[in-house]
C-alpha positions in Angstrom: -14.9 3.6 -14.6 -17.8 3.9 -17.0 -21.2 2.7 -16.0 -20.9 -1.1 -16.1 -23.7 -3.3 -17.2 -25.2 -6.2 -15.3 -24.8 -4.6 -11.9 -28.0 -6.3 -11.0 -26.1 -9.6 -10.9 -23.7 -8.4 -8.3 -24.1 -8.9 -4.5 -23.9 -5.8 -2.5 -21.8 -4.4 -1.0 -19.0 -5.4 -3.4 -15.5 -4.4 -4.3 -14.8 -3.7 -8.0 -11.4 -3.5 -9.8 -11.3 -1.7 -13.1 -8.4 -3.4 -14.9 -8.1 -0.7 -17.6 -7.4 1.8 -14.8 -5.0 -0.5 -13.1 -3.1 -0.9 -16.4 -2.9 2.9 -16.8 -1.7 3.3 -13.2 1.0 0.6 -13.6 2.3 2.2 -16.8 2.4 5.6 -15.1 4.4 4.2 -12.2 6.9 2.8 -14.7 7.1 6.0 -16.6 7.7 7.9 -13.4 11.0 6.0 -12.9 12.0 6.6 -16.5 11.0 3.1 -17.6 13.6 1.4 -15.2 11.5 -1.1 -13.3 14.5 -2.0 -11.1 13.8 1.3 -9.4 10.4 0.2 -8.3 9.5 -1.8 -5.2 5.7 -1.2 -4.9 4.0 -1.9 -1.6 1.4 -4.6 -2.0 -0.6 -3.7 1.1 -3.0 -1.7 -1.2 -4.2 -4.7 -3.2 -3.1 -7.9 -1.5 -3.9 -9.6 -4.8 -2.1 -12.4 -6.8 -3.3 -11.2 -10.2 -1.8 -7.7 -9.7 1.4 -9.2 -8.5 1.7 -11.4 -11.5 0.8 -8.4 -13.8 3.6 -6.4 -12.2 6.0 -9.2 -12.7 5.1 -9.4 -16.4 5.9 -5.7 -16.7 9.4 -6.3 -15.2 8.6 -5.2 -11.6 10.4 -8.0 -9.7 10.7 -6.4 -6.3 7.9 -5.6 -3.8 7.4 -4.3 -0.3 4.9 -5.7 2.1 3.8 -5.4 5.8 2.8 -8.9 6.8 4.0 -12.4 6.6 0.8 -13.3 4.6 1.5 -10.6 2.0 5.1 -11.9 1.7 3.9 -15.5 1.3 1.4 -14.4 -1.4 4.2 -12.5 -3.2 6.6 -15.5 -3.1 3.9 -17.9 -4.3 3.1 -15.5 -7.1 6.7 -15.8 -8.3 8.1 -12.4 -7.0 11.9 -13.1 -6.5 12.7 -10.2 -4.2 10.5 -9.3 -1.2 11.0 -6.8 1.6 8.8 -7.0 4.7 9.0 -3.3 5.9 7.8 -4.0 9.4 9.7 -5.0 12.5 9.3 -8.7 13.1 9.3 -9.5 16.8 8.5 -12.8 18.5 6.8 -15.5 16.5 6.8 -13.3 13.4 10.6 -13.5 13.2 10.3 -17.3 13.3 7.6 -17.2 10.7 9.9 -15.4 8.3 12.5 -18.2 8.7 9.7 -20.7 7.9 8.8 -18.7 4.9 12.4 -18.6 3.7 12.5 -22.4 4.0 9.3 -22.8 2.1 10.5 -20.6 -0.8 14.2 -21.2 -1.1 14.5 -19.4 -4.5 13.0 -16.2 -3.1 15.2 -13.5 -1.5 13.6 -12.2 1.7 14.5 -9.1 3.5 13.1 -7.2 6.5 13.7 -4.1 8.6 15.1 -3.6 12.1 15.3 -0.6 14.4 16.4 -2.3 17.6 18.9 -4.8 19.0 16.0 -7.0 20.0 14.9 -7.2 16.4 18.4 -8.3 15.3 18.5 -11.0 18.0 15.1 -12.3 16.9 16.1 -12.6 13.3 19.6 -14.1 13.9 18.1 -16.9 16.0 17.0 -18.8 12.9 19.2 -20.8 10.4 18.1 -19.2 7.1 20.0 -16.3 5.6 18.1 -13.0 5.5 18.8 -9.5 4.2 18.2 -6.8 6.8 17.6 -3.1 6.2 17.8 -0.6 9.0 14.6 1.4 9.3 15.3 5.2 9.5 12.9 7.5 11.3 12.7 10.4 8.8 10.0 12.3 10.6 6.9 10.1 10.9 8.0 8.7 14.3 6.1 5.5 13.9 9.0 3.1 13.6 12.6 3.6 12.8 15.7 5.0 14.3 17.2 8.5 14.1 20.7 9.1 12.9 23.3 8.7 15.6 25.7 6.2 17.2 23.0 3.6 17.7 22.5 3.4 14.0 26.1 2.4 13.4 25.9 0.0 16.3 22.9 -1.7 14.8 24.6 -2.1 11.5 27.7 -3.7 13.1 25.4 -6.1 15.0 23.9 -7.1 11.6 27.3 -7.5 10.1 28.4 -9.7 13.0 25.4 -12.1 12.7 26.4 -15.1 10.7 23.0 -15.5 8.9 22.2 -11.8 8.3 23.4 -9.4 5.6 23.2 -5.6 6.0 21.2 -4.7 2.9 20.9 -0.9 3.3 18.5 1.7 4.6 14.7 2.0 4.5 12.5 5.0 5.2 8.8 5.8 4.9 7.7 9.4 4.9 4.0 8.8 5.5 3.7 12.0 7.6 4.1 14.1 4.4 0.6 14.9 3.1 0.9 18.5 2.0 -1.5 19.2 -0.9 0.7 21.9 -2.3 3.7 20.6 -4.2 6.0 23.3 -2.9 5.0 22.5 0.7 5.4 18.7 0.1 8.8 19.2 -1.5 9.9 21.3 1.5 8.8 18.5 3.9 10.4 15.9 1.7 13.7 17.8 1.7 13.7 17.9 5.5 12.9 14.2 5.7 15.7 13.3 3.3 18.2 15.2 5.4 17.9 12.3 7.8 18.9 9.9 5.0 21.8 12.1 4.1 23.0 12.3 7.7 22.8 8.5 7.9 24.8 8.1 4.8 27.5 10.5 6.0 27.7 8.5 9.3 28.1 5.2 7.4 30.8 6.6 5.1 32.7 7.9 8.2 32.5 4.5 9.8 33.6 2.8 6.6 30.4 0.8 6.3 28.9 0.3 2.8 25.3 1.0 2.3 24.3 -1.2 -0.6 20.8 0.1 -1.3 18.1 2.5 -0.3 14.3 1.9 -0.3 12.1 4.9 0.5 8.8 6.8 0.2 5.2 6.3 -0.4 2.7 7.6 -3.0 2.5 11.4 -2.2 6.2 11.8 -2.5 6.7 9.2 -5.3 7.8 11.7 -7.9 10.3 13.3 -5.5 11.8 10.0 -4.6 12.1 8.9 -8.2 14.0 12.1 -9.0 16.3 11.5 -6.1 16.9 7.9 -7.2 17.9 9.0 -10.6 20.7 11.2 -9.2 21.9 8.9 -6.5 25.0 6.8 -6.8 23.4 4.1 -4.6 20.7 1.8 -6.0 17.6 3.5 -4.7 14.1 2.0 -5.0 10.8 3.8 -4.7 8.0 2.1 -2.8 4.6 3.6 -3.6 1.6 1.5 -2.8 -1.7 3.4 -3.3 -0.7 4.4 -6.9 -1.8 1.1 -8.3 -5.5 1.6 -7.2 -5.6 5.2 -6.1 -8.5 6.5 -4.1 -10.7 9.5 -3.5 -8.6 10.9 -0.6 -5.4 11.0 -2.7 -7.2 12.2 -5.8 -8.6 15.2 -3.9 -5.4 16.0 -2.0 -2.8 15.4 -4.7 -4.1 16.8 -8.0 -0.6 17.0 -9.3 -0.3 13.2 -9.4 -1.6 11.7 -12.6 -3.2 8.4 -11.3 -6.8 7.4 -11.4 -9.2 5.4 -9.1 -9.2 1.7 -10.1 -11.1 0.3 -7.1 -14.8 1.0 -6.6 -17.5 0.1 -4.1 -20.9 -1.2 -5.3 -23.8 -0.6 -2.9 -27.6 -0.5 -3.0 -30.3 1.5 -1.2 -31.9 -1.0 1.1 -34.3 1.2 3.0 -36.0 4.7 3.1 -36.6 5.3 6.8 -37.9 8.7 6.1 -38.7 11.1 3.2 -35.3 12.6 3.5 -33.1 9.6 4.5 -31.9 6.6 2.6 -30.0 3.7 4.0 -27.2 2.0 1.9 -25.6 -1.4 2.7 -22.2 0.1 3.0 -21.3 0.0 6.7 -18.1 0.0 8.7 -17.5 -3.6 7.5 -17.6 -2.5 3.8 -15.5 0.7 3.7 -12.7 1.9 5.8 -14.1 4.0 8.7 -11.0 5.5 10.4 -11.7 8.9 8.9 -14.7 11.3 9.8 -17.9 10.1 8.2 -17.7 12.7 5.4 -14.4 11.2 4.3 -15.1 7.5 3.9 -16.5 7.2 0.4 -17.3 9.5 -2.5 -20.2 8.9 -4.9 -19.3 10.8 -8.1 -22.8 10.7 -9.5 -24.4 11.7 -6.2 -22.2 14.4 -4.8 -25.3 16.0 -3.2 -25.6 13.3 -0.6 -25.0 14.2 3.1 -23.7 11.5 5.3 -25.6 11.2 8.6 -24.7 8.0 10.3 -22.9 4.7 9.8 -23.0 1.4 11.6 -21.6 -2.1 10.9 -23.8 -2.7 7.9 -25.6 0.6 7.3 -24.8 4.0 5.9 -27.5 6.5 6.2 -27.5 9.5 3.9 -29.7 12.6 3.5 -31.2 13.1 0.1 -32.1 16.5 -1.4 -34.8 15.1 -3.7 -37.2 13.0 -1.7 -38.2 11.0 -4.8 -34.5 10.0 -5.6 -32.7 6.9 -4.4 -35.6 4.6 -4.1 -35.2 1.2 -2.5 -33.0 -0.9 -4.9 -31.1 2.1 -6.4 -27.6 1.0 -7.3 -24.6 3.3 -6.5 -20.9 3.2 -7.4 -18.5 4.8 -4.9 -14.8 5.5 -4.6 -13.3 4.7 -1.3 -11.5 7.6 0.5 -8.8 5.2 1.8 -8.4 2.3 -0.5 -5.8 0.1 1.4 -7.9 -0.8 4.5 -11.1 -0.9 2.4 -9.7 -3.6 0.0 -8.7 -5.6 3.1 -12.4 -5.9 4.1 -13.2 -8.0 1.0 -12.5 -11.6 0.1 -12.7 -10.8 -3.7 -12.9 -8.0 -6.2 -15.3 -8.2 -9.2 -13.5 -7.3 -12.5 -14.5 -4.6 -14.9 -13.0 -4.4 -18.4 -13.9 -1.7 -20.8 -16.7 -0.6 -18.6 -18.3 -4.1 -18.5 -18.7 -6.5 -15.5 -17.0 -9.7 -16.7 -18.2 -12.0 -14.0 -14.6 -12.8 -13.1 -13.3 -12.2 -9.5 -9.8 -11.8 -8.1 -9.2 -13.0 -4.6 -7.8 -10.7 -2.0 -5.7 -13.5 -0.6 -3.4 -11.6 1.7 -6.2 -9.9 3.6 -5.7 -12.9 5.9 -3.2 -12.7 8.7 -2.0 -16.2 7.9 -2.0 -18.2 4.7 0.1 -21.3 5.6 3.1 -20.0 7.5 
């Protein structure tokens, strides 16, 4: 993003979307799958934004992945016809998915399961749903390892009158190797779980109709696998649409660019060497160590000293720099949870603040269902 004009008119802290960078990233995502948008099922957790969903749909990306009922509702209301909730829906959330299916009868909804309890919860409602089995390919967060229980789960889905066994889902979020060769080695090991599963299903005479897999670091590897697979195989990167400083520094081989930025001001100079910015925990994701929460490209000399709910204290090398009122543009280290902290994003086109805002609607846990 170039230096936008009229920053003085923005409140701080603020989230900024650069639509030129978003357009470039979307085009690169499509190019990565050889122009076949049917092979893309981007995760919308990164942006949670109607305008980006509608933009993807105009480009021919008609399938998405999400993690919450609110994200699924926003996608359906934005006209997305094919939505996968890649999260186990237990208890009231299973009932909410049935409510969502009733509210949007023209939308195809699917979700994932990795337990008999999950199947029981989903089969208790009247609406027809597609169900993917979630495969644990090494991250060990959700999912099931290859084995007899996998086949048993698929048979339970097939025996449920309102459920359709749609295929397999896997997320390899544990793979963060900066070197491509190391990442490829880890990816190959993870995909052996998929291969073992497919062999088990073939032996049991059960058809696997589709595969959905991967995140952003392994996007290019999944896209290559999808090209050579005989089964419809969709890639599900999320961060690629907005990118962030963490991925940009770790994965220099991936040709995406930051499209989400943070605007902040110096609000205090508590000492000659310290400056306080209005970019606290509530304005930027803070799950990482303090040095890896935000990058200021034009102020790489800053040393982060402390952060609280509404304050970020940095040490300055030049005591005369960063006077009170100084405006800074940062790149979030982890964009997905950072975007979720904001109600809206201010829009930049061609380096200019337009005054337009896009709502981050699905940051809410509940929209209407």
